[in-house]
TIMI-681009 format. One record per residue: x, y, z of N, C-alpha, C, O in turn. Coordinates in steps of 0.1 Angstrom, whole numbers, padded with zeros to 4 digits, always signed. Example, Ala and Ser with C-alpha at 12.3 -4.5 7.8 and 13.67 -1.06 7.14 Angstrom:
TIMI-681009
+0132-0057+0078+0123-0045+0078+0132-0033+0078+0142-0033+0085 +0128-0022+0071+0137-0011+0071+0129+0000+0079+0134+0011+0080 
//
This chain:
TIMI-681009
+0596+1302+0229+0598+1298+0243+0613+1295+0245+0619+1287+0237 +0619+1301+0254+0634+1300+0256+0637+1287+0264+0648+1282+0263 +0628+1281+0272+0630+1269+0279+0625+1270+0293+0621+1281+0298 +0625+1259+0300+0621+1258+0314+0628+1247+0321+0634+1238+0314 +0627+1247+0334+0635+1237+0342+0626+1227+0348+0615+1229+0352 +0631+1214+0348+0624+1203+0353+0634+1195+0362+0646+1197+0361 +0629+1185+0370+0638+1176+0377+0646+1168+0367+0640+1163+0357 +0659+1166+0369+0667+1158+0360+0663+1143+0361+0663+1137+0350 +0660+1139+0373+0657+1124+0374+0648+1123+0386+0646+1132+0395 +0641+1111+0388+0634+1108+0400+0644+1106+0411+0655+1102+0410 +0639+1110+0423+0648+1109+0435+0640+1108+0448+0628+1110+0448 +0647+1103+0458+0641+1103+0472+0651+1107+0482+0663+1107+0480 +0647+1112+0494+0655+1115+0505+0648+1113+0518+0636+1110+0518 +0655+1114+0529+0649+1111+0542+0657+1118+0553+0669+1119+0552 +0650+1122+0563+0656+1127+0575+0647+1125+0587+0635+1123+0585 +0652+1127+0599+0644+1126+0611+0644+1139+0618+0655+1145+0620 +0633+1144+0623+0632+1156+0630+0623+1153+0643+0611+1151+0642 +0630+1154+0655+0623+1152+0667+0615+1139+0667+0603+1138+0671 +0621+1128+0662+0616+1115+0662+0606+1112+0651+0602+1101+0649 +0602+1123+0644+0593+1121+0632+0602+1118+0620+0612+1125+0618 +0598+1108+0612+0606+1104+0601+0599+1110+0588+0587+1108+0586 +0607+1117+0580+0602+1124+0568+0608+1117+0556+0621+1117+0555 +0600+1112+0547+0605+1105+0535+0600+1112+0523+0588+1114+0521 +0609+1117+0514+0605+1125+0503+0607+1118+0490+0617+1111+0488 +0598+1120+0480+0600+1115+0467+0596+1126+0457+0587+1134+0459 +0604+1126+0446+0601+1136+0435+0602+1129+0422+0610+1120+0420 +0593+1133+0413+0593+1127+0399+0590+1139+0389+0584+1149+0392 +0596+1137+0377+0592+1145+0366+0579+1140+0360+0578+1128+0358 +0569+1148+0358+0556+1144+0353+0552+1153+0342+0556+1165+0341 +0543+1148+0333+0538+1156+0321+0524+1160+0322+0519+1169+0315 +0516+1154+0331+0502+1157+0332+0497+1153+0346+0504+1146+0354 +0484+1156+0348+0478+1154+0362+0476+1139+0364+0477+1134+0376 +0474+1131+0354+0472+1117+0355+0485+1110+0361+0484+1102+0370 +0496+1114+0356+0509+1109+0361+0511+1113+0375+0515+1105+0383 +0508+1126+0378+0510+1131+0392+0501+1123+0402+0506+1119+0412 +0489+1122+0398+0479+1115+0407+0483+1100+0409+0482+1095+0420 +0488+1094+0399+0493+1080+0400+0504+1079+0410+0505+1069+0417 +0514+1088+0409+0525+1088+0418+0520+1090+0433+0525+1083+0442 +0511+1099+0435+0506+1101+0448+0499+1089+0454+0501+1085+0465 +0491+1082+0446+0484+1070+0450+0494+1059+0453+0492+1051+0462 +0505+1059+0445+0515+1049+0447+0522+1050+0461+0524+1040+0468 +0524+1063+0465+0530+1065+0478+0520+1062+0489+0524+1057+0500 +0507+1065+0487+0497+1062+0497+0496+1047+0500+0494+1043+0511 +0498+1040+0489+0497+1025+0491+0510+1020+0498+0510+1011+0506 +0521+1025+0493+0534+1021+0499+0535+1024+0514+0540+1016+0522 +0531+1037+0517+0532+1041+0531+0518+1042+0537+0515+1053+0543 +0511+1032+0536+0497+1032+0541+0496+1034+0556+0486+1039+0561 +0507+1030+0563+0507+1031+0578+0513+1045+0583+0514+1046+0595 +0516+1054+0574+0522+1067+0578+0510+1076+0582+0499+1074+0578 +0513+1085+0591+0503+1095+0596+0499+1104+0584+0487+1108+0583 +0509+1109+0576+0506+1119+0566+0514+1116+0553+0526+1112+0554 +0507+1117+0542+0514+1117+0529+0510+1130+0522+0500+1131+0514 +0518+1140+0524+0516+1154+0519+0522+1155+0505+0532+1150+0502 +0515+1163+0496+0520+1163+0483+0517+1177+0476+0509+1185+0480 +0524+1178+0465+0521+1190+0456+0526+1186+0442+0535+1177+0440 +0520+1192+0432+0525+1191+0418+0523+1204+0411+0514+1211+0413 +0532+1206+0401+0532+1218+0392+0533+1213+0378+0542+1205+0375 +0525+1219+0369+0525+1215+0355+0526+1228+0347+0518+1237+0349 +0535+1229+0338+0537+1241+0330+0525+1244+0321+0520+1255+0320 +0520+1233+0315+0509+1235+0306+0496+1238+0314+0492+1231+0323 +0491+1250+0311+0479+1254+0318+0482+1260+0332+0472+1265+0339 +0494+1261+0336+0498+1266+0349+0491+1259+0361+0488+1265+0371 +0490+1246+0359+0483+1238+0370+0492+1236+0382+0503+1233+0382 +0485+1239+0394+0492+1238+0407+0482+1232+0416+0471+1236+0418 +0486+1221+0423+0478+1214+0433+0487+1210+0445+0499+1207+0443 +0481+1210+0457+0488+1205+0468+0478+1201+0479+0466+1204+0479 +0484+1193+0489+0475+1188+0500+0484+1187+0513+0495+1183+0512 +0478+1191+0524+0484+1190+0537+0481+1176+0543+0487+1172+0553 +0472+1169+0538+0468+1155+0542+0468+1154+0557+0474+1145+0563 +0460+1163+0563+0457+1162+0578+0466+1170+0587+0463+1172+0598 +0477+1175+0581+0486+1184+0589+0478+1198+0590+0469+1200+0582 +0482+1206+0600+0475+1219+0601+0476+1227+0588+0486+1226+0581 +0465+1233+0584+0464+1240+0571+0476+1249+0569+0480+1257+0578 +0482+1248+0557+0493+1257+0553+0507+1253+0558+0517+1261+0556 +0508+1241+0564+0521+1238+0570+0529+1227+0562+0540+1224+0565 +0523+1222+0551+0529+1211+0544+0529+1213+0529+0540+1216+0523 +0518+1212+0523+0517+1212+0508+0521+1226+0502+0529+1226+0493 +0517+1237+0508+0521+1250+0504+0535+1253+0505+0542+1258+0496 +0541+1250+0517+0556+1252+0518+0564+1243+0508+0574+1248+0503 +0560+1231+0506+0566+1223+0495+0565+1230+0482+0575+1231+0475 +0554+1234+0479+0551+1241+0466+0560+1253+0464+0566+1256+0454 +0562+1261+0475+0570+1273+0475+0584+1270+0472+0591+1278+0465 +0589+1259+0476+0603+1255+0473+0605+1255+0458+0615+1260+0453 +0596+1248+0451+0598+1246+0437+0595+1259+0429+0601+1261+0419 +0586+1267+0434+0583+1280+0427+0595+1289+0429+0599+1296+0419 +0602+1289+0440+0614+1297+0442+0625+1292+0433+0633+1300+0427 +0626+1279+0431+0637+1273+0423+0633+1274+0408+0641+1270+0399 +0621+1278+0405+0616+1279+0391+0617+1266+0384+0622+1265+0373 +0612+1255+0391+0612+1242+0385+0597+1238+0383+0589+1240+0392 +0594+1231+0372+0580+1227+0370+0579+1213+0364+0589+1206+0364 +0567+1209+0361+0565+1195+0356+0570+1185+0366+0578+1176+0362 +0566+1186+0378+0570+1177+0388+0559+1174+0398+0549+1181+0399 +0561+1163+0405+0552+1159+0416+0561+1155+0428+0571+1148+0426 +0558+1159+0440+0566+1156+0452+0556+1152+0463+0546+1158+0465 +0560+1141+0469+0553+1136+0481+0562+1135+0493+0573+1129+0491 +0558+1141+0504+0566+1140+0516+0558+1132+0526+0547+1137+0530 +0563+1120+0530+0556+1111+0539+0561+1114+0553+0573+1115+0555 +0552+1114+0563+0557+1116+0577+0552+1105+0586+0540+1102+0586 +0561+1098+0592+0558+1089+0603+0559+1097+0616+0570+1100+0620 +0548+1099+0623+0548+1107+0635+0556+1101+0646+0555+1089+0649 +0565+1108+0653+0574+1103+0663+0570+1106+0677+0577+1102+0687 +0558+1112+0679+0553+1114+0692+0556+1128+0698+0551+1131+0708 +0564+1136+0691+0567+1150+0695+0561+1160+0686+0564+1159+0674 +0553+1169+0691+0547+1179+0682+0557+1189+0677+0566+1193+0685 +0557+1193+0665+0567+1202+0659+0562+1216+0659+0570+1225+0657 +0549+1218+0660+0543+1232+0659+0543+1236+0644+0549+1230+0636 +0535+1247+0642+0533+1251+0628+0547+1255+0621+0549+1251+0610 +0555+1262+0628+0568+1266+0623+0577+1254+0620+0583+1253+0610 +0577+1245+0629+0585+1233+0628+0581+1224+0616+0589+1219+0609 +0567+1223+0614+0562+1215+0603+0565+1222+0590+0569+1215+0580 +0564+1235+0589+0567+1242+0577+0581+1240+0573+0584+1238+0561 +0590+1241+0583+0605+1240+0580+0607+1225+0576+0615+1223+0566 +0601+1216+0582+0604+1202+0579+0599+1198+0565+0606+1191+0557 +0587+1202+0561+0582+1199+0548+0589+1206+0537+0591+1201+0526 +0593+1219+0540+0602+1226+0531+0615+1219+0528+0620+1218+0517 +0621+1214+0539+0633+1207+0538+0632+1194+0530+0640+1191+0522 +0621+1187+0533+0618+1175+0525+0618+1177+0510+0623+1169+0503 +0611+1188+0506+0610+1191+0492+0623+1195+0486+0627+1191+0476 +0631+1203+0494+0644+1208+0489+0654+1197+0488+0661+1196+0479 +0654+1188+0498+0663+1177+0498+0661+1168+0486+0670+1163+0480 +0648+1165+0483+0644+1157+0472+0649+1163+0459+0654+1156+0450 +0647+1176+0458+0651+1183+0445+0666+1183+0444+0671+1182+0433 +0673+1185+0455+0688+1185+0454+0692+1171+0450+0702+1170+0442 +0686+1161+0454+0689+1147+0450+0686+1145+0436+0694+1137+0429 +0675+1150+0431+0671+1148+0417+0680+1157+0407+0682+1152+0396 +0684+1169+0411+0690+1178+0402+0680+1184+0393+0668+1180+0393 +0684+1193+0385+0675+1200+0375+0681+1199+0361+0693+1198+0359 +0673+1201+0351+0677+1202+0337+0668+1212+0330+0656+1213+0334 +0674+1219+0320+0666+1228+0313+0661+1222+0300+0668+1215+0293 +0648+1223+0299+0641+1218+0287+0641+1229+0276+0637+1241+0279 +0646+1226+0264+0647+1236+0253+0644+1229+0240+0642+1216+0240 +0643+1236+0229+0639+1231+0216+0652+1225+0210+0661+1232+0206 +0652+1212+0209+0663+1205+0202+0659+1202+0188+0647+1200+0184 +0669+1201+0179+0667+1197+0165+0670+1182+0163+0680+1177+0169 +0663+1175+0155+0665+1161+0153+0671+1159+0139+0667+1166+0129 +0680+1150+0138+0688+1148+0125+0690+1133+0123+0693+1125+0133 +0690+1129+0111+0694+1115+0107+0708+1117+0101+0711+1126+0093 +0718+1109+0106+0732+1111+0102+0736+1097+0096+0739+1088+0103 +0738+1097+0083+0744+1085+0076+0759+1084+0079+0766+1094+0080 +0763+1072+0082+0777+1070+0086+0782+1056+0083+0776+1046+0085 +0794+1055+0076+0800+1042+0074+0805+1036+0087+0808+1043+0097 +0806+1023+0088+0810+1016+0100+0824+1021+0105+0827+1021+0117 +0832+1024+0095+0846+1028+0098+0847+1041+0106+0856+1043+0113 +0836+1049+0105+0836+1062+0112+0826+1063+0124+0825+1073+0130 +0820+1052+0126+0808+1051+0136+0812+1057+0149+0806+1066+0155 +0823+1051+0155+0826+1055+0169+0831+1069+0169+0828+1076+0179 +0838+1074+0159+0843+1088+0159+0831+1097+0158+0831+1108+0164 +0821+1094+0149+0809+1102+0148+0802+1103+0161+0797+1114+0165 +0800+1092+0168+0793+1092+0181+0800+1101+0191+0794+1109+0198 +0814+1100+0191+0821+1108+0200+0820+1123+0197+0818+1131+0206 +0821+1126+0184+0820+1140+0180+0806+1146+0183+0804+1157+0187 +0795+1137+0181+0782+1142+0184+0780+1145+0199+0775+1155+0203 +0786+1136+0208+0785+1138+0222+0793+1150+0226+0788+1158+0235 +0804+1153+0220+0812+1165+0223+0804+1178+0221+0805+1188+0228 +0795+1178+0211+0786+1189+0208+0773+1189+0216+0763+1196+0213 +0772+1180+0225+0760+1179+0233+0749+1170+0227+0737+1170+0232 +0752+1164+0216+0742+1155+0209+0739+1142+0216+0747+1137+0224 +0727+1137+0213+0723+1124+0219+0719+1115+0208+0712+1118+0199 +0724+1102+0208+0721+1092+0198+0708+1086+0203+0708+1079+0214 +0697+1087+0196+0684+1082+0200+0681+1068+0194+0671+1062+0198 +0688+1064+0184+0686+1051+0178+0695+1050+0166+0702+1059+0162 +0695+1038+0160+0703+1036+0148+0697+1025+0139+0690+1016+0144 +0699+1026+0126+0694+1016+0117+0707+1011+0110+0715+1018+0105 +0709+0998+0110+0721+0991+0105+0718+0985+0092+0709+0976+0090 +0726+0989+0081+0725+0982+0068+0738+0982+0062+0748+0979+0069 +0739+0986+0049+0753+0987+0043+0761+0998+0051+0773+0996+0052 +0754+1008+0055+0760+1018+0064+0751+1019+0076+0741+1012+0077 +0754+1028+0085+0746+1031+0097+0739+1044+0095+0745+1054+0091 +0726+1045+0099+0719+1057+0100+0716+1060+0114+0708+1053+0121 +0722+1070+0120+0721+1074+0134+0709+1084+0135+0709+1094+0128 +0700+1081+0145+0690+1091+0148+0695+1099+0160+0697+1094+0171 +0697+1112+0157+0703+1121+0167+0694+1133+0171+0685+1136+0164 +0698+1139+0182+0691+1151+0187+0702+1160+0192+0711+1156+0199 +0701+1173+0189+0711+1183+0193+0704+1195+0200+0694+1199+0196 +0710+1200+0211+0705+1212+0217+0708+1224+0208+0715+1223+0198 +0702+1236+0211+0704+1247+0203+0719+1250+0200+0728+1250+0209 +0722+1252+0187+0736+1255+0183+0745+1243+0182+0756+1244+0176 +0742+1232+0188+0750+1221+0188+0751+1214+0174+0761+1209+0170 +0740+1215+0167+0739+1208+0154+0749+1215+0144+0755+1208+0136 +0749+1228+0144+0758+1235+0134+0772+1231+0136+0780+1229+0127 +0777+1231+0149+0791+1227+0152+0793+1213+0148+0804+1210+0142 +0784+1204+0150+0786+1190+0146+0786+1188+0131+0794+1180+0126 +0777+1196+0124+0777+1195+0109+0791+1199+0103+0795+1192+0094 +0797+1209+0109+0810+1213+0104+0820+1202+0107+0828+1199+0098 +0819+1196+0119+0829+1185+0122+0827+1173+0113+0836+1166+0109 +0814+1170+0110+0811+1159+0101+0817+1161+0087+0822+1151+0081 +0816+1173+0082+0821+1176+0069+0836+1174+0069+0842+1168+0060 +0843+1179+0080+0858+1177+0081+0861+1162+0082+0871+1157+0075 +0854+1155+0090+0857+1141+0092+0855+1132+0080+0863+1123+0078 +0846+1135+0072+0843+1127+0060+0847+1133+0047+0844+1129+0036 +0855+1144+0048+0860+1151+0036+0848+1155+0027+0849+1155+0015 +0837+1160+0033+0826+1165+0026+0816+1154+0021+0807+1157+0013 +0818+1141+0024+0810+1130+0019+0798+1128+0027+0788+1122+0022 +0797+1132+0039+0786+1129+0048+0778+1142+0051+0784+1153+0052 +0765+1141+0051+0756+1152+0054+0745+1149+0063+0738+1138+0061 +0742+1157+0073+0731+1155+0082+0717+1158+0075+0716+1167+0066 +0707+1150+0078+0694+1151+0072+0684+1156+0083+0682+1149+0093 +0677+1167+0081+0668+1172+0091+0656+1163+0093+0651+1157+0084 +0653+1161+0106+0642+1151+0109+0632+1157+0119+0625+1149+0126 +0632+1170+0120+0622+1176+0129+0628+1183+0141+0640+1186+0142 +0620+1186+0151+0624+1192+0163+0615+1188+0175+0604+1184+0173 +0620+1189+0187+0613+1184+0199+0619+1191+0211+0630+1194+0212 +0610+1194+0221+0614+1199+0234+0619+1188+0242+0612+1178+0245 +0632+1189+0246+0639+1178+0254+0647+1184+0265+0652+1195+0264 +0648+1177+0276+0657+1181+0287+0671+1180+0284+0675+1170+0277 +0679+1189+0288+0694+1189+0286+0701+1181+0298+0694+1174+0305 +0714+1184+0299+0721+1177+0310+0718+1182+0324+0712+1193+0325 +0722+1175+0334+0720+1179+0348+0727+1192+0351+0739+1194+0347 +0720+1202+0357+0726+1215+0360+0733+1215+0373+0742+1223+0375 +0729+1207+0382+0735+1207+0396+0734+1193+0402+0739+1191+0413 
//
């Protein structure tokens, strides 16, 4: 698997269209339980809203669900879903809440408004590519600690934890090809005295793409 795109972070956005207030929320989720919990959270928070329309997409099993929540069929959940499918983003849940302003928008107006709500939320969240990262334990003397951290970050690595004793053992993760470049730098930095220890691999999101 070469990778897939997910929201970089949770986000919200808001706009008003012909006096109707549209409030959008988006989250990265890993399963249906998480998605359903987010939807219920919004229903409780915006209990007095006319509509809480939603959709979610999960990569595993190709799960896709959506709801118009009382809006005319096909004017809310499906247009929201289409935004994420066009952007090729998955493992997300989005809820667009509407407080009705007294002016009917019509089917076309509703479709555009809910599509905008989904797109605005995604723009606010940004995206990240999930790929297979390698995990490494990096032993390091205190005298080189800050330099090792800096060099790891330069190669896209992430420090996930540390154990402190006579020396420091850094728990690190690197995106594809980042570990090889860092290993070379570690050899140079320590005159060949330090060596990375493999600790597995894991699918992880990378930096924000936009």
